[in-house]
Steps between C-alpha positions, in 0.01 A plus 500: 500500500855462352659529841271228639583277209868555559474421872307187425754398241789552748328247732457256209876496419617481868542123453755575234709724721503239779650221292807714445768605751379707793775757434364619171545877490180696534559681173520172316184376666327817384637444148342156484175625648472785263577270201235247609246782539575642149494154348161422669348834403614468136337155472173637647493793255593283203231241579252795520563595136268226384209662685539828316238586235624411153328794335508873565807716497510646853384242754826303510776759468547581872516128589767438233694798639502361853603156371788649292609702804529195731676289238744781432577518877534117514732483204729777627488357858623156397776659293622717790484222765585192295777375731287524817203334322725227373644428843204559728198434277649241270389691192513280187575621144167361379323721758675804351398371154136465617500871608648603164243286322212663685636846407522384137135389518405833655654697209332260244160537659547878516575498128180305440300760690671812365605384146829684564759281326791637702389287790564191290864588499487528881350153522762371261776660709404308808427172323836519313686569826349184658642290215834678479561473877366139518270573788305174437803283435502320832129419486562179305719361779218524756240231536218751481286484181312821593827694466566353159147613395593852603795479256288358218242777546776756495620367163144511358451867613845591365410353159177699481695829563757408247237426242341840553840663464571297183812344643446188299856368518483509874154344501648195316773472757258522791267243349789261476599562859140460611469174313805366683367625837163328437664173403712506815200594709280221372775237535578597857146542638191290445274796411160540360580811296735347247241528219427862598865601468547307173199695365676822599794394283276410213315832514812720500660288225186549286495871579859547388439307183177692415711768321728296266588806289864610552655831379871504432732803477794541265711273719237220494423561868139467614335838571218509749233746379287653771132573457523795737517865405864612478619832634494741205321242286153655508354493144406844361143615507293463188395822328210659671535322834512708817700410807314463835145457377473144651742307715525123536479474879400142570491155331330173585684207339316171514618156397214242495580246231470133587830390338766768489869523574541651844745516796372572847174698428642683199398380154727574203259759358453666842883511523520674160218744566624620838843583350342688215346733760827562684815714465842335528602473867770712650714411804382663820793380710830664416722245670465138381680382813213629715188371326171665587640794695232733356157473654192507276381838620821655357373509146708583197405792268140468401450283193213279616382203306127431467379300808424139413298210644610151394216239530556136416173304456292725721142429584238735358458650848877571523509643146201723574650617830836593357337668197269705726789604730713600205229714340406655836854624558567605144609864494328754276590497131653155538464165329459148648631228268354150527680205341314172515641178372245217537371183346176541304305390197620647174415457133709261301844630409550697822711398793323352801700726726534863406560820679266795492565863594238748632548852634278698731539868562415735789451856381410815695 
């Protein structure tokens, strides 16, 4: 099947070869053909991610593995053959940035599915490289609004990752840059999504301001306190407690309030709860100049976080489906934690929107 796809794709790009000189060396033609095939295959696999089941732990792993494999080959290929691709294919820097952005999204979604915080660092590594190397810089000079939207979406995704890594100083810088990009975008193009992008800015500004408390050190510098479990920071067991009786294996975190600070589909209390169930991330890649060189099947030493589902304003059917799937796959002697934040009717004196915790166990 793959060979047939490749042969078909070679026919599809034949027009590209013909518009160049007839004396293009065969090896350079093959380089362009192979690059186009990898690029097309990577897009097919990435678009297929949305069709994967959102629940269950096993059904999606092999597909993610294939997608990572193709993107790894594509990223290395464009690095090794940059000059040929520049000259013969006309490779633009924004196209390199788009590949890097897709890899960042892959790592972020892999984090969401595995709850392994180290993959957040991998996503950050690629997103940061895009900004440092100005891959999207020339986009603003082209009269193509869809390219500018790619840049704006990249900023929004980068901000989410930085929020989850508690890089608040960088978040503020990125929000300022995003604001300037949106202003330039709306002035240059008569678009219908101006209100939508302004809402994105309002949401992230409210999210950052939702935690006004600042902690200062002896030098009056702001200290960012993480809600995650630090290495070596596990509290001692209370007297009489026995290790290993029950293990927190899964968590369902639901945000369903009518009016609540949120960014993307992450409310402020979902944001705090998910961090409380995670360990501090560690870097998987050893070389910052080569972001994302480690594939997701090369796992670090085992220190798994509880698996989590994040649901923003789900229907009852969705909530029931995820709850059933979680409990069905719960290992023996394990606990499923359910956090539900929803609008309800309460007696006088209680908040309209409060979070509730419930735990379910599966014993032998």
